[in-house]
N, C-alpha and C positions, 0 to 999 in steps of 0.2 A: 131425769132420775134424781130423787131426793136422797142426799147423803148427809149423815151427821158430820158436822164440821169439826167436832172435837176428837174424831178418830183419825188414825193413820191407816194407810192402805198399801197392799202389795200388788204387784203386777199379776199375781196368781189369784186375785179377787178375794183376798182375805182382808179382814180388818183387825185392828188391835187397839185396845183402849188401856192406857196405863194409869194406875192409881197407886201411888207410892211405889213399892217394890214389886207389886203384882200387876200382871197384864191379863186382860180377857181377850180371847181370840174367837173369831167367827168368820163366816163367809158373807160376802156382800149380797144385796138383793139382786144385783146383776147375775151373780153366780147361781143363786137359788133359782132364779127364773130360767136361766139357761139349762140347769140340770133337770128341771121338771120336778115332779113329786118325789121328795126324798123319802126313801123307805128303810134305810139302814145306815148307821154310822159306826165306823171302826176308828175310835179315837185312841191317842197314845195313852199308855198306862200312867197312873200317878207315879212319880219318881223317875220317869224317863227323861234322859237328857236329849234335847233336840238341837239341831243346828239349822240356822236360817237357810231356807231354800231346799232343805232335804224333805223327802216324803215322810210324813209322821202319822198318816192314817188314810182312810178312804171314806168317800161319801157315795152311797149307792142310791140311784134314783130309778124311776121306771124307764128312763131313757138309756142310762149308762152307769158305769162305775168310774169315779174320778178320784185322783190322788188329792190328798190334803197336804199342803206344804207348810213347813214351819216358817212363821213370819220373822222369827228372831232366834238367837241362841238362848238357851236356858233350860230350866227344869219344869216339867209339868207337875202342878201341885193340886189340881182339881179338874174333874171332867163334869160336864153337864149331864147328870144322870137322867133328868127329865127329858132332854133331847134324845138321849140314847133309847129311852123307853118309848118316846113318841117323836120320831124323826120329823114329823110334819111341822113341828115347831120351827124348824130351820126355814121352811117356806113361809110360814105364817108370820114370823117375827124374827128375821135374820139378824137385826141389830139389837134385839132385846132378849126375849125368852129363848131364842134359838141359838144363843152363844154355844161354843163348842168346848173350850177348855180354858183354864187359867194357868199361867206360868210365871215363874220368877225369872226375869230376864237377866242374862249375863252379858249379852252383846246385841246391839240393835243395828241392823243394816239400814241403808237409806230407804225410808218409807215415803209414800206419796201422801200429800194432803188431799182433801176432798176435791178441790178444783182440778188438780192434776189427774187424780184417779178418774174423775168424771170424763175428762177429755180422752184419757187412755181407753176407758171402757167403751166409749162411743165408737172408737176405731177398731175395737176387738171383734 
């Protein structure tokens, strides 16, 4: 599995990229493959305060509906309207155009680096 080294990962198969005071959140290619074809996204509303580990949305695929967990504490400041309109972006480009939302972080839990996440996901 090829993972971007500049991202941090959660044990719930989400990634987070921080740029200044904003962070972009998405699901990993492992999660996208496990879900199958994503057909619907229920993302947190802009302005929502979320807490690390709490459910903040849902991802529906042809196989199942899965909870989306907040990777950190903070406030949602943007959602990916393109992915909401065309959820297939999540499968096609989970680390790029398929990002889910951006947030202003107020607290970061212990996140995994790419090597640790790769070892973790191989055992999942």
